[in-house]
PyMOL Python script that loads the backbone (N, CA, C, O; Angstrom):
from pymol import cmd

cmd.read_pdbstr("""\
ATOM      1  N   MET A   1      -7.256  -3.560 -14.564  1.00  0.00           N
ATOM      2  CA  MET A   1      -5.832  -3.792 -14.345  1.00  0.00           C
ATOM      3  C   MET A   1      -5.313  -2.763 -13.363  1.00  0.00           C
ATOM      4  O   MET A   1      -5.635  -1.579 -13.472  1.00  0.00           O
ATOM      5  N   ALA A   2      -4.510  -3.205 -12.402  1.00  0.00           N
ATOM      6  CA  ALA A   2      -3.952  -2.320 -11.392  1.00  0.00           C
ATOM      7  C   ALA A   2      -2.877  -1.406 -12.023  1.00  0.00           C
ATOM      8  O   ALA A   2      -2.136  -1.799 -12.924  1.00  0.00           O
ATOM      9  N   GLU A   3      -2.837  -0.178 -11.500  1.00  0.00           N
ATOM     10  CA  GLU A   3      -1.839   0.753 -11.971  1.00  0.00           C
ATOM     11  C   GLU A   3      -0.471   0.319 -11.530  1.00  0.00           C
ATOM     12  O   GLU A   3      -0.283  -0.103 -10.389  1.00  0.00           O
ATOM     13  N   GLU A   4       0.496   0.421 -12.434  1.00  0.00           N
ATOM     14  CA  GLU A   4       1.839   0.006 -12.107  1.00  0.00           C
ATOM     15  C   GLU A   4       2.451   0.966 -11.083  1.00  0.00           C
ATOM     16  O   GLU A   4       2.265   2.181 -11.143  1.00  0.00           O
ATOM     17  N   GLU A   5       3.184   0.372 -10.150  1.00  0.00           N
ATOM     18  CA  GLU A   5       3.808   1.179  -9.100  1.00  0.00           C
ATOM     19  C   GLU A   5       5.309   1.015  -9.145  1.00  0.00           C
ATOM     20  O   GLU A   5       5.835  -0.005  -9.591  1.00  0.00           O
ATOM     21  N   ILE A   6       5.985   2.045  -8.673  1.00  0.00           N
ATOM     22  CA  ILE A   6       7.418   2.101  -8.565  1.00  0.00           C
ATOM     23  C   ILE A   6       7.769   2.056  -7.093  1.00  0.00           C
ATOM     24  O   ILE A   6       7.135   2.741  -6.291  1.00  0.00           O
ATOM     25  N   GLU A   7       8.758   1.271  -6.718  1.00  0.00           N
ATOM     26  CA  GLU A   7       9.195   1.119  -5.354  1.00  0.00           C
ATOM     27  C   GLU A   7      10.329   2.123  -5.114  1.00  0.00           C
ATOM     28  O   GLU A   7      11.362   2.074  -5.781  1.00  0.00           O
ATOM     29  N   ILE A   8      10.123   3.033  -4.155  1.00  0.00           N
ATOM     30  CA  ILE A   8      11.138   4.014  -3.788  1.00  0.00           C
ATOM     31  C   ILE A   8      11.623   3.726  -2.379  1.00  0.00           C
ATOM     32  O   ILE A   8      10.856   3.725  -1.416  1.00  0.00           O
ATOM     33  N   ASP A   9      12.911   3.483  -2.293  1.00  0.00           N
ATOM     34  CA  ASP A   9      13.562   3.278  -0.999  1.00  0.00           C
ATOM     35  C   ASP A   9      14.080   4.622  -0.474  1.00  0.00           C
ATOM     36  O   ASP A   9      15.064   5.160  -0.983  1.00  0.00           O
ATOM     37  N   VAL A  10      13.417   5.146   0.535  1.00  0.00           N
ATOM     38  CA  VAL A  10      13.815   6.406   1.120  1.00  0.00           C
ATOM     39  C   VAL A  10      14.515   6.060   2.429  1.00  0.00           C
ATOM     40  O   VAL A  10      13.903   5.966   3.494  1.00  0.00           O
ATOM     41  N   ARG A  11      15.851   5.872   2.297  1.00  0.00           N
ATOM     42  CA  ARG A  11      16.739   5.563   3.416  1.00  0.00           C
ATOM     43  C   ARG A  11      16.183   4.424   4.317  1.00  0.00           C
ATOM     44  O   ARG A  11      16.054   4.536   5.536  1.00  0.00           O
ATOM     45  N   GLY A  12      15.870   3.323   3.599  1.00  0.00           N
ATOM     46  CA  GLY A  12      15.442   2.095   4.286  1.00  0.00           C
ATOM     47  C   GLY A  12      13.949   1.901   4.428  1.00  0.00           C
ATOM     48  O   GLY A  12      13.512   0.824   4.831  1.00  0.00           O
ATOM     49  N   GLU A  13      13.172   2.882   4.117  1.00  0.00           N
ATOM     50  CA  GLU A  13      11.747   2.754   4.125  1.00  0.00           C
ATOM     51  C   GLU A  13      11.243   2.637   2.680  1.00  0.00           C
ATOM     52  O   GLU A  13      11.455   3.548   1.880  1.00  0.00           O
ATOM     53  N   PHE A  14      10.597   1.555   2.350  1.00  0.00           N
ATOM     54  CA  PHE A  14      10.109   1.339   0.990  1.00  0.00           C
ATOM     55  C   PHE A  14       8.692   1.865   0.794  1.00  0.00           C
ATOM     56  O   PHE A  14       7.775   1.492   1.526  1.00  0.00           O
ATOM     57  N   VAL A  15       8.528   2.710  -0.171  1.00  0.00           N
ATOM     58  CA  VAL A  15       7.227   3.310  -0.484  1.00  0.00           C
ATOM     59  C   VAL A  15       6.847   2.929  -1.894  1.00  0.00           C
ATOM     60  O   VAL A  15       7.655   3.114  -2.804  1.00  0.00           O
ATOM     61  N   ARG A  16       5.676   2.416  -2.115  1.00  0.00           N
ATOM     62  CA  ARG A  16       5.175   2.067  -3.465  1.00  0.00           C
ATOM     63  C   ARG A  16       4.391   3.268  -3.978  1.00  0.00           C
ATOM     64  O   ARG A  16       3.443   3.733  -3.345  1.00  0.00           O
ATOM     65  N   VAL A  17       4.812   3.757  -5.142  1.00  0.00           N
ATOM     66  CA  VAL A  17       4.227   5.013  -5.696  1.00  0.00           C
ATOM     67  C   VAL A  17       3.718   4.772  -7.120  1.00  0.00           C
ATOM     68  O   VAL A  17       4.424   4.183  -7.938  1.00  0.00           O
ATOM     69  N   PRO A  18       2.503   5.222  -7.416  1.00  0.00           N
ATOM     70  CA  PRO A  18       1.999   5.083  -8.781  1.00  0.00           C
ATOM     71  C   PRO A  18       3.005   5.682  -9.803  1.00  0.00           C
ATOM     72  O   PRO A  18       3.666   6.683  -9.527  1.00  0.00           O
ATOM     73  N   ARG A  19       3.092   5.064 -10.940  1.00  0.00           N
ATOM     74  CA  ARG A  19       3.985   5.507 -12.028  1.00  0.00           C
ATOM     75  C   ARG A  19       3.747   6.965 -12.358  1.00  0.00           C
ATOM     76  O   ARG A  19       4.702   7.721 -12.539  1.00  0.00           O
ATOM     77  N   GLU A  20       2.480   7.376 -12.440  1.00  0.00           N
ATOM     78  CA  GLU A  20       2.175   8.754 -12.839  1.00  0.00           C
ATOM     79  C   GLU A  20       2.718   9.782 -11.826  1.00  0.00           C
ATOM     80  O   GLU A  20       3.094  10.893 -12.201  1.00  0.00           O
ATOM     81  N   VAL A  21       2.753   9.396 -10.542  1.00  0.00           N
ATOM     82  CA  VAL A  21       3.293  10.294  -9.509  1.00  0.00           C
ATOM     83  C   VAL A  21       4.796  10.406  -9.689  1.00  0.00           C
ATOM     84  O   VAL A  21       5.344  11.506  -9.614  1.00  0.00           O
ATOM     85  N   VAL A  22       5.472   9.290  -9.926  1.00  0.00           N
ATOM     86  CA  VAL A  22       6.949   9.302 -10.149  1.00  0.00           C
ATOM     87  C   VAL A  22       7.292  10.104 -11.367  1.00  0.00           C
ATOM     88  O   VAL A  22       8.284  10.834 -11.389  1.00  0.00           O
ATOM     89  N   THR A  23       6.467   9.970 -12.388  1.00  0.00           N
ATOM     90  CA  THR A  23       6.689  10.775 -13.618  1.00  0.00           C
ATOM     91  C   THR A  23       6.592  12.297 -13.284  1.00  0.00           C
ATOM     92  O   THR A  23       7.411  13.094 -13.741  1.00  0.00           O
ATOM     93  N   GLY A  24       5.604  12.658 -12.504  1.00  0.00           N
ATOM     94  CA  GLY A  24       5.445  14.063 -12.081  1.00  0.00           C
ATOM     95  C   GLY A  24       6.592  14.553 -11.245  1.00  0.00           C
ATOM     96  O   GLY A  24       7.060  15.678 -11.422  1.00  0.00           O
ATOM     97  N   LEU A  25       7.060  13.711 -10.323  1.00  0.00           N
ATOM     98  CA  LEU A  25       8.161  14.048  -9.437  1.00  0.00           C
ATOM     99  C   LEU A  25       9.457  14.180 -10.258  1.00  0.00           C
ATOM    100  O   LEU A  25      10.260  15.075  -9.996  1.00  0.00           O
ATOM    101  N   ALA A  26       9.660  13.323 -11.218  1.00  0.00           N
ATOM    102  CA  ALA A  26      10.849  13.386 -12.070  1.00  0.00           C
ATOM    103  C   ALA A  26      10.861  14.726 -12.835  1.00  0.00           C
ATOM    104  O   ALA A  26      11.885  15.399 -12.953  1.00  0.00           O
ATOM    105  N   ALA A  27       9.682  15.067 -13.339  1.00  0.00           N
ATOM    106  CA  ALA A  27       9.580  16.340 -14.101  1.00  0.00           C
ATOM    107  C   ALA A  27       9.794  17.545 -13.241  1.00  0.00           C
ATOM    108  O   ALA A  27      10.425  18.513 -13.667  1.00  0.00           O
ATOM    109  N   ALA A  28       9.270  17.506 -12.015  1.00  0.00           N
ATOM    110  CA  ALA A  28       9.475  18.609 -11.076  1.00  0.00           C
ATOM    111  C   ALA A  28      10.943  18.751 -10.689  1.00  0.00           C
ATOM    112  O   ALA A  28      11.475  19.858 -10.599  1.00  0.00           O
ATOM    113  N   ALA A  29      11.599  17.578 -10.458  1.00  0.00           N
ATOM    114  CA  ALA A  29      13.046  17.594 -10.123  1.00  0.00           C
ATOM    115  C   ALA A  29      13.858  18.126 -11.266  1.00  0.00           C
ATOM    116  O   ALA A  29      14.812  18.873 -11.048  1.00  0.00           O
ATOM    117  N   ALA A  30      13.508  17.763 -12.490  1.00  0.00           N
ATOM    118  CA  ALA A  30      14.217  18.242 -13.677  1.00  0.00           C
ATOM    119  C   ALA A  30      14.037  19.768 -13.835  1.00  0.00           C
ATOM    120  O   ALA A  30      14.956  20.478 -14.245  1.00  0.00           O
ATOM    121  N   ALA A  31      12.830  20.244 -13.497  1.00  0.00           N
ATOM    122  CA  ALA A  31      12.597  21.669 -13.603  1.00  0.00           C
ATOM    123  C   ALA A  31      13.379  22.457 -12.580  1.00  0.00           C
ATOM    124  O   ALA A  31      13.641  23.644 -12.774  1.00  0.00           O
ATOM    125  N   ARG A  32      13.761  21.802 -11.479  1.00  0.00           N
ATOM    126  CA  ARG A  32      14.579  22.423 -10.418  1.00  0.00           C
ATOM    127  C   ARG A  32      16.056  22.102 -10.513  1.00  0.00           C
ATOM    128  O   ARG A  32      16.825  22.462  -9.622  1.00  0.00           O
ATOM    129  N   ALA A  33      16.459  21.441 -11.563  1.00  0.00           N
ATOM    130  CA  ALA A  33      17.838  21.004 -11.710  1.00  0.00           C
ATOM    131  C   ALA A  33      18.855  22.181 -11.635  1.00  0.00           C
ATOM    132  O   ALA A  33      20.003  22.015 -11.223  1.00  0.00           O
ATOM    133  N   HIS A  34      18.373  23.364 -12.052  1.00  0.00           N
ATOM    134  CA  HIS A  34      19.272  24.536 -11.984  1.00  0.00           C
ATOM    135  C   HIS A  34      19.512  24.967 -10.543  1.00  0.00           C
ATOM    136  O   HIS A  34      20.457  25.713 -10.284  1.00  0.00           O
ATOM    137  N   ILE A  35      18.712  24.534  -9.621  1.00  0.00           N
ATOM    138  CA  ILE A  35      18.861  24.899  -8.210  1.00  0.00           C
ATOM    139  C   ILE A  35      20.033  24.178  -7.578  1.00  0.00           C
ATOM    140  O   ILE A  35      20.841  24.786  -6.876  1.00  0.00           O
ATOM    141  N   SER A  36      20.127  22.892  -7.824  1.00  0.00           N
ATOM    142  CA  SER A  36      21.213  22.094  -7.241  1.00  0.00           C
ATOM    143  C   SER A  36      21.454  20.764  -8.008  1.00  0.00           C
ATOM    144  O   SER A  36      20.620  20.286  -8.777  1.00  0.00           O
ATOM    145  N   LEU A  37      22.599  20.236  -7.752  1.00  0.00           N
ATOM    146  CA  LEU A  37      22.925  18.931  -8.365  1.00  0.00           C
ATOM    147  C   LEU A  37      22.027  17.844  -7.748  1.00  0.00           C
ATOM    148  O   LEU A  37      21.711  16.868  -8.428  1.00  0.00           O
ATOM    149  N   ARG A  38      21.619  17.983  -6.514  1.00  0.00           N
ATOM    150  CA  ARG A  38      20.739  17.022  -5.887  1.00  0.00           C
ATOM    151  C   ARG A  38      19.427  16.871  -6.655  1.00  0.00           C
ATOM    152  O   ARG A  38      18.931  15.755  -6.813  1.00  0.00           O
ATOM    153  N   HIS A  39      18.861  17.974  -7.132  1.00  0.00           N
ATOM    154  CA  HIS A  39      17.629  17.943  -7.923  1.00  0.00           C
ATOM    155  C   HIS A  39      17.890  17.264  -9.228  1.00  0.00           C
ATOM    156  O   HIS A  39      17.085  16.444  -9.670  1.00  0.00           O
ATOM    157  N   ARG A  40      19.025  17.587  -9.880  1.00  0.00           N
ATOM    158  CA  ARG A  40      19.371  16.978 -11.140  1.00  0.00           C
ATOM    159  C   ARG A  40      19.508  15.449 -10.954  1.00  0.00           C
ATOM    160  O   ARG A  40      18.940  14.664 -11.714  1.00  0.00           O
ATOM    161  N   ASP A  41      20.271  15.057  -9.930  1.00  0.00           N
ATOM    162  CA  ASP A  41      20.457  13.643  -9.666  1.00  0.00           C
ATOM    163  C   ASP A  41      19.124  12.928  -9.382  1.00  0.00           C
ATOM    164  O   ASP A  41      18.877  11.818  -9.853  1.00  0.00           O
ATOM    165  N   LEU A  42      18.283  13.603  -8.598  1.00  0.00           N
ATOM    166  CA  LEU A  42      16.986  13.052  -8.307  1.00  0.00           C
ATOM    167  C   LEU A  42      16.149  12.797  -9.584  1.00  0.00           C
ATOM    168  O   LEU A  42      15.509  11.759  -9.750  1.00  0.00           O
ATOM    169  N   SER A  43      16.198  13.808 -10.472  1.00  0.00           N
ATOM    170  CA  SER A  43      15.417  13.642 -11.696  1.00  0.00           C
ATOM    171  C   SER A  43      15.971  12.452 -12.552  1.00  0.00           C
ATOM    172  O   SER A  43      15.198  11.728 -13.180  1.00  0.00           O
ATOM    173  N   LEU A  44      17.255  12.277 -12.563  1.00  0.00           N
ATOM    174  CA  LEU A  44      17.866  11.178 -13.314  1.00  0.00           C
ATOM    175  C   LEU A  44      17.479   9.806 -12.669  1.00  0.00           C
ATOM    176  O   LEU A  44      17.102   8.860 -13.361  1.00  0.00           O
ATOM    177  N   LEU A  45      17.587   9.750 -11.349  1.00  0.00           N
ATOM    178  CA  LEU A  45      17.242   8.516 -10.659  1.00  0.00           C
ATOM    179  C   LEU A  45      15.752   8.154 -10.829  1.00  0.00           C
ATOM    180  O   LEU A  45      15.408   6.993 -11.049  1.00  0.00           O
ATOM    181  N   LEU A  46      14.914   9.129 -10.727  1.00  0.00           N
ATOM    182  CA  LEU A  46      13.450   8.825 -10.901  1.00  0.00           C
ATOM    183  C   LEU A  46      13.165   8.440 -12.309  1.00  0.00           C
ATOM    184  O   LEU A  46      12.271   7.623 -12.529  1.00  0.00           O
ATOM    185  N   GLY A  47      13.863   8.972 -13.294  1.00  0.00           N
ATOM    186  CA  GLY A  47      13.733   8.544 -14.683  1.00  0.00           C
ATOM    187  C   GLY A  47      14.128   7.138 -14.864  1.00  0.00           C
ATOM    188  O   GLY A  47      13.444   6.387 -15.559  1.00  0.00           O
ATOM    189  N   ARG A  48      15.252   6.729 -14.242  1.00  0.00           N
ATOM    190  CA  ARG A  48      15.685   5.332 -14.281  1.00  0.00           C
ATOM    191  C   ARG A  48      14.681   4.396 -13.586  1.00  0.00           C
ATOM    192  O   ARG A  48      14.430   3.273 -14.024  1.00  0.00           O
ATOM    193  N   ALA A  49      14.124   4.910 -12.489  1.00  0.00           N
ATOM    194  CA  ALA A  49      13.155   4.097 -11.740  1.00  0.00           C
ATOM    195  C   ALA A  49      11.891   3.770 -12.609  1.00  0.00           C
ATOM    196  O   ALA A  49      11.257   2.728 -12.441  1.00  0.00           O
ATOM    197  N   LEU A  50      11.569   4.682 -13.515  1.00  0.00           N
ATOM    198  CA  LEU A  50      10.447   4.439 -14.392  1.00  0.00           C
ATOM    199  C   LEU A  50      10.737   3.258 -15.316  1.00  0.00           C
ATOM    200  O   LEU A  50       9.810   2.581 -15.761  1.00  0.00           O
ATOM    201  N   GLU A  51      12.002   3.007 -15.606  1.00  0.00           N
ATOM    202  CA  GLU A  51      12.412   1.858 -16.457  1.00  0.00           C
ATOM    203  C   GLU A  51      12.559   0.602 -15.604  1.00  0.00           C
ATOM    204  O   GLU A  51      12.114  -0.471 -16.010  1.00  0.00           O
ATOM    205  N   SER A  52      13.171   0.719 -14.440  1.00  0.00           N
ATOM    206  CA  SER A  52      13.466  -0.475 -13.657  1.00  0.00           C
ATOM    207  C   SER A  52      12.418  -0.895 -12.662  1.00  0.00           C
ATOM    208  O   SER A  52      12.349  -2.059 -12.269  1.00  0.00           O
ATOM    209  N   GLY A  53      11.587   0.068 -12.250  1.00  0.00           N
ATOM    210  CA  GLY A  53      10.539  -0.222 -11.275  1.00  0.00           C
ATOM    211  C   GLY A  53      10.953  -0.011  -9.821  1.00  0.00           C
ATOM    212  O   GLY A  53      10.170  -0.262  -8.905  1.00  0.00           O
ATOM    213  N   ARG A  54      12.198   0.456  -9.611  1.00  0.00           N
ATOM    214  CA  ARG A  54      12.600   0.688  -8.196  1.00  0.00           C
ATOM    215  C   ARG A  54      13.745   1.675  -8.172  1.00  0.00           C
ATOM    216  O   ARG A  54      14.428   1.848  -9.181  1.00  0.00           O
ATOM    217  N   VAL A  55      13.975   2.334  -7.033  1.00  0.00           N
ATOM    218  CA  VAL A  55      15.056   3.268  -6.881  1.00  0.00           C
ATOM    219  C   VAL A  55      15.372   3.412  -5.378  1.00  0.00           C
ATOM    220  O   VAL A  55      14.483   3.334  -4.530  1.00  0.00           O
ATOM    221  N   THR A  56      16.655   3.622  -5.081  1.00  0.00           N
ATOM    222  CA  THR A  56      17.082   3.907  -3.725  1.00  0.00           C
ATOM    223  C   THR A  56      17.627   5.322  -3.697  1.00  0.00           C
ATOM    224  O   THR A  56      18.492   5.690  -4.492  1.00  0.00           O
ATOM    225  N   LEU A  57      17.095   6.123  -2.749  1.00  0.00           N
ATOM    226  CA  LEU A  57      17.541   7.502  -2.640  1.00  0.00           C
ATOM    227  C   LEU A  57      18.535   7.675  -1.501  1.00  0.00           C
ATOM    228  O   LEU A  57      18.401   7.064  -0.440  1.00  0.00           O
ATOM    229  N   SER A  58      19.527   8.512  -1.737  1.00  0.00           N
ATOM    230  CA  SER A  58      20.474   8.872  -0.671  1.00  0.00           C
ATOM    231  C   SER A  58      19.826   9.924   0.229  1.00  0.00           C
ATOM    232  O   SER A  58      18.699  10.348  -0.026  1.00  0.00           O
ATOM    233  N   ARG A  59      20.525  10.344   1.270  1.00  0.00           N
ATOM    234  CA  ARG A  59      19.999  11.382   2.155  1.00  0.00           C
ATOM    235  C   ARG A  59      19.834  12.699   1.345  1.00  0.00           C
ATOM    236  O   ARG A  59      18.814  13.371   1.493  1.00  0.00           O
ATOM    237  N   ALA A  60      20.805  13.073   0.504  1.00  0.00           N
ATOM    238  CA  ALA A  60      20.733  14.308  -0.238  1.00  0.00           C
ATOM    239  C   ALA A  60      19.546  14.257  -1.220  1.00  0.00           C
ATOM    240  O   ALA A  60      18.822  15.245  -1.346  1.00  0.00           O
ATOM    241  N   GLU A  61      19.343  13.179  -1.882  1.00  0.00           N
ATOM    242  CA  GLU A  61      18.238  13.029  -2.819  1.00  0.00           C
ATOM    243  C   GLU A  61      16.897  13.029  -2.117  1.00  0.00           C
ATOM    244  O   GLU A  61      15.899  13.506  -2.657  1.00  0.00           O
ATOM    245  N   SER A  62      16.882  12.471  -0.864  1.00  0.00           N
ATOM    246  CA  SER A  62      15.657  12.501  -0.061  1.00  0.00           C
ATOM    247  C   SER A  62      15.303  13.924   0.320  1.00  0.00           C
ATOM    248  O   SER A  62      14.126  14.283   0.356  1.00  0.00           O
ATOM    249  N   ARG A  63      16.322  14.750   0.610  1.00  0.00           N
ATOM    250  CA  ARG A  63      16.071  16.155   0.921  1.00  0.00           C
ATOM    251  C   ARG A  63      15.511  16.912  -0.278  1.00  0.00           C
ATOM    252  O   ARG A  63      14.606  17.736  -0.143  1.00  0.00           O
ATOM    253  N   ALA A  64      16.076  16.614  -1.472  1.00  0.00           N
ATOM    254  CA  ALA A  64      15.575  17.247  -2.664  1.00  0.00           C
ATOM    255  C   ALA A  64      14.093  16.830  -2.924  1.00  0.00           C
ATOM    256  O   ALA A  64      13.258  17.652  -3.302  1.00  0.00           O
ATOM    257  N   LEU A  65      13.818  15.565  -2.712  1.00  0.00           N
ATOM    258  CA  LEU A  65      12.434  15.062  -2.870  1.00  0.00           C
ATOM    259  C   LEU A  65      11.514  15.762  -1.871  1.00  0.00           C
ATOM    260  O   LEU A  65      10.410  16.163  -2.237  1.00  0.00           O
ATOM    261  N   ARG A  66      11.932  15.912  -0.653  1.00  0.00           N
ATOM    262  CA  ARG A  66      11.153  16.578   0.358  1.00  0.00           C
ATOM    263  C   ARG A  66      10.845  18.005  -0.056  1.00  0.00           C
ATOM    264  O   ARG A  66       9.717  18.460   0.135  1.00  0.00           O
ATOM    265  N   ALA A  67      11.815  18.735  -0.621  1.00  0.00           N
ATOM    266  CA  ALA A  67      11.611  20.109  -1.045  1.00  0.00           C
ATOM    267  C   ALA A  67      10.571  20.168  -2.134  1.00  0.00           C
ATOM    268  O   ALA A  67       9.720  21.057  -2.122  1.00  0.00           O
ATOM    269  N   ILE A  68      10.615  19.254  -3.069  1.00  0.00           N
ATOM    270  CA  ILE A  68       9.607  19.212  -4.139  1.00  0.00           C
ATOM    271  C   ILE A  68       8.205  18.912  -3.576  1.00  0.00           C
ATOM    272  O   ILE A  68       7.224  19.555  -3.949  1.00  0.00           O
ATOM    273  N   LEU A  69       8.136  17.946  -2.694  1.00  0.00           N
ATOM    274  CA  LEU A  69       6.837  17.550  -2.146  1.00  0.00           C
ATOM    275  C   LEU A  69       6.239  18.678  -1.277  1.00  0.00           C
ATOM    276  O   LEU A  69       5.024  18.874  -1.269  1.00  0.00           O
ATOM    277  N   GLU A  70       7.094  19.413  -0.550  1.00  0.00           N
ATOM    278  CA  GLU A  70       6.606  20.485   0.306  1.00  0.00           C
ATOM    279  C   GLU A  70       6.121  21.651  -0.558  1.00  0.00           C
ATOM    280  O   GLU A  70       5.185  22.357  -0.184  1.00  0.00           O
ATOM    281  N   GLU A  71       6.741  21.842  -1.680  1.00  0.00           N
ATOM    282  CA  GLU A  71       6.360  22.961  -2.583  1.00  0.00           C
ATOM    283  C   GLU A  71       4.948  22.781  -3.115  1.00  0.00           C
ATOM    284  O   GLU A  71       4.195  23.746  -3.241  1.00  0.00           O
ATOM    285  N   LYS A  72       4.594  21.538  -3.426  1.00  0.00           N
ATOM    286  CA  LYS A  72       3.276  21.259  -3.990  1.00  0.00           C
ATOM    287  C   LYS A  72       2.589  20.282  -2.965  1.00  0.00           C
ATOM    288  O   LYS A  72       2.357  19.104  -3.239  1.00  0.00           O
ATOM    289  N   ARG A  73       2.306  20.834  -1.842  1.00  0.00           N
ATOM    290  CA  ARG A  73       1.968  20.035  -0.631  1.00  0.00           C
ATOM    291  C   ARG A  73       1.060  18.839  -0.875  1.00  0.00           C
ATOM    292  O   ARG A  73       1.443  17.721  -0.531  1.00  0.00           O
ATOM    293  N   SER A  74      -0.091  19.011  -1.436  1.00  0.00           N
ATOM    294  CA  SER A  74      -0.972  17.827  -1.574  1.00  0.00           C
ATOM    295  C   SER A  74      -1.150  17.470  -3.074  1.00  0.00           C
ATOM    296  O   SER A  74      -2.090  16.763  -3.439  1.00  0.00           O
ATOM    297  N   GLY A  75      -0.272  17.947  -3.898  1.00  0.00           N
ATOM    298  CA  GLY A  75      -0.427  17.712  -5.328  1.00  0.00           C
ATOM    299  C   GLY A  75      -0.132  16.290  -5.808  1.00  0.00           C
ATOM    300  O   GLY A  75      -0.429  15.941  -6.951  1.00  0.00           O
ATOM    301  N   TYR A  76       0.448  15.482  -4.939  1.00  0.00           N
ATOM    302  CA  TYR A  76       0.796  14.126  -5.306  1.00  0.00           C
ATOM    303  C   TYR A  76      -0.003  13.045  -4.596  1.00  0.00           C
ATOM    304  O   TYR A  76       0.335  11.862  -4.639  1.00  0.00           O
ATOM    305  N   GLY A  77      -1.109  13.498  -3.917  1.00  0.00           N
ATOM    306  CA  GLY A  77      -2.035  12.571  -3.282  1.00  0.00           C
ATOM    307  C   GLY A  77      -1.435  11.837  -2.107  1.00  0.00           C
ATOM    308  O   GLY A  77      -0.457  12.276  -1.503  1.00  0.00           O
ATOM    309  N   ALA A  78      -2.041  10.716  -1.800  1.00  0.00           N
ATOM    310  CA  ALA A  78      -1.634   9.917  -0.621  1.00  0.00           C
ATOM    311  C   ALA A  78      -0.235   9.416  -0.756  1.00  0.00           C
ATOM    312  O   ALA A  78       0.503   9.379   0.229  1.00  0.00           O
ATOM    313  N   ALA A  79       0.166   9.023  -1.958  1.00  0.00           N
ATOM    314  CA  ALA A  79       1.531   8.519  -2.188  1.00  0.00           C
ATOM    315  C   ALA A  79       2.556   9.665  -1.874  1.00  0.00           C
ATOM    316  O   ALA A  79       3.599   9.421  -1.268  1.00  0.00           O
ATOM    317  N   GLY A  80       2.240  10.861  -2.286  1.00  0.00           N
ATOM    318  CA  GLY A  80       3.094  12.002  -2.008  1.00  0.00           C
ATOM    319  C   GLY A  80       3.197  12.262  -0.522  1.00  0.00           C
ATOM    320  O   GLY A  80       4.279  12.559  -0.016  1.00  0.00           O
ATOM    321  N   GLU A  81       2.106  12.156   0.169  1.00  0.00           N
ATOM    322  CA  GLU A  81       2.101  12.363   1.633  1.00  0.00           C
ATOM    323  C   GLU A  81       2.980  11.246   2.316  1.00  0.00           C
ATOM    324  O   GLU A  81       3.743  11.534   3.238  1.00  0.00           O
ATOM    325  N   GLU A  82       2.858  10.051   1.867  1.00  0.00           N
ATOM    326  CA  GLU A  82       3.668   8.977   2.415  1.00  0.00           C
ATOM    327  C   GLU A  82       5.167   9.172   2.147  1.00  0.00           C
ATOM    328  O   GLU A  82       6.011   8.941   3.013  1.00  0.00           O
ATOM    329  N   LEU A  83       5.472   9.613   0.893  1.00  0.00           N
ATOM    330  CA  LEU A  83       6.860   9.920   0.555  1.00  0.00           C
ATOM    331  C   LEU A  83       7.385  11.091   1.408  1.00  0.00           C
ATOM    332  O   LEU A  83       8.516  11.052   1.892  1.00  0.00           O
ATOM    333  N   LEU A  84       6.581  12.097   1.579  1.00  0.00           N
ATOM    334  CA  LEU A  84       6.998  13.262   2.377  1.00  0.00           C
ATOM    335  C   LEU A  84       7.297  12.837   3.820  1.00  0.00           C
ATOM    336  O   LEU A  84       8.286  13.280   4.403  1.00  0.00           O
ATOM    337  N   ARG A  85       6.462  11.997   4.387  1.00  0.00           N
ATOM    338  CA  ARG A  85       6.710  11.497   5.740  1.00  0.00           C
ATOM    339  C   ARG A  85       8.013  10.755   5.787  1.00  0.00           C
ATOM    340  O   ARG A  85       8.832  10.989   6.675  1.00  0.00           O
ATOM    341  N   ALA A  86       8.220   9.860   4.842  1.00  0.00           N
ATOM    342  CA  ALA A  86       9.464   9.064   4.844  1.00  0.00           C
ATOM    343  C   ALA A  86      10.688   9.971   4.630  1.00  0.00           C
ATOM    344  O   ALA A  86      11.712   9.793   5.289  1.00  0.00           O
ATOM    345  N   ALA A  87      10.582  10.941   3.710  1.00  0.00           N
ATOM    346  CA  ALA A  87      11.710  11.813   3.460  1.00  0.00           C
ATOM    347  C   ALA A  87      11.973  12.781   4.623  1.00  0.00           C
ATOM    348  O   ALA A  87      13.100  13.236   4.821  1.00  0.00           O
ATOM    349  N   SER A  88      10.953  13.077   5.362  1.00  0.00           N
ATOM    350  CA  SER A  88      11.111  13.995   6.510  1.00  0.00           C
ATOM    351  C   SER A  88      11.808  13.279   7.659  1.00  0.00           C
ATOM    352  O   SER A  88      12.450  13.930   8.484  1.00  0.00           O
ATOM    353  N   GLU A  89      11.698  11.982   7.731  1.00  0.00           N
ATOM    354  CA  GLU A  89      12.349  11.206   8.766  1.00  0.00           C
ATOM    355  C   GLU A  89      13.776  10.877   8.432  1.00  0.00           C
ATOM    356  O   GLU A  89      14.533  10.430   9.294  1.00  0.00           O
ATOM    357  N   ALA A  90      14.155  11.092   7.188  1.00  0.00           N
ATOM    358  CA  ALA A  90      15.498  10.755   6.710  1.00  0.00           C
ATOM    359  C   ALA A  90      16.510  11.724   7.235  1.00  0.00           C
ATOM    360  O   ALA A  90      17.697  11.598   6.937  1.00  0.00           O
TER     361      ALA A  90
END
""", "prot")
cmd.dss("prot")
cmd.show_as("cartoon", "prot")
cmd.util.cbc("prot")
cmd.orient("prot")
């Protein structure tokens, strides 16, 4: 059985990400919620995405995602690299 994926719209670019990666990103964003409201909002949106299967990120949320991905550079695998590329172009 194929692993379930979540569709993340990073300012018009759709990236399909394994559920486990989205779970990790949501946890990382929640852990950084004290840094900014963007991280808190990102954690909430990613949590909802785990329920609905998709999410659209704003420019601010894309920047928060980029900060998380850059902190743990290759910790999210190929999906993380694709997300980082999309978030960097935003």
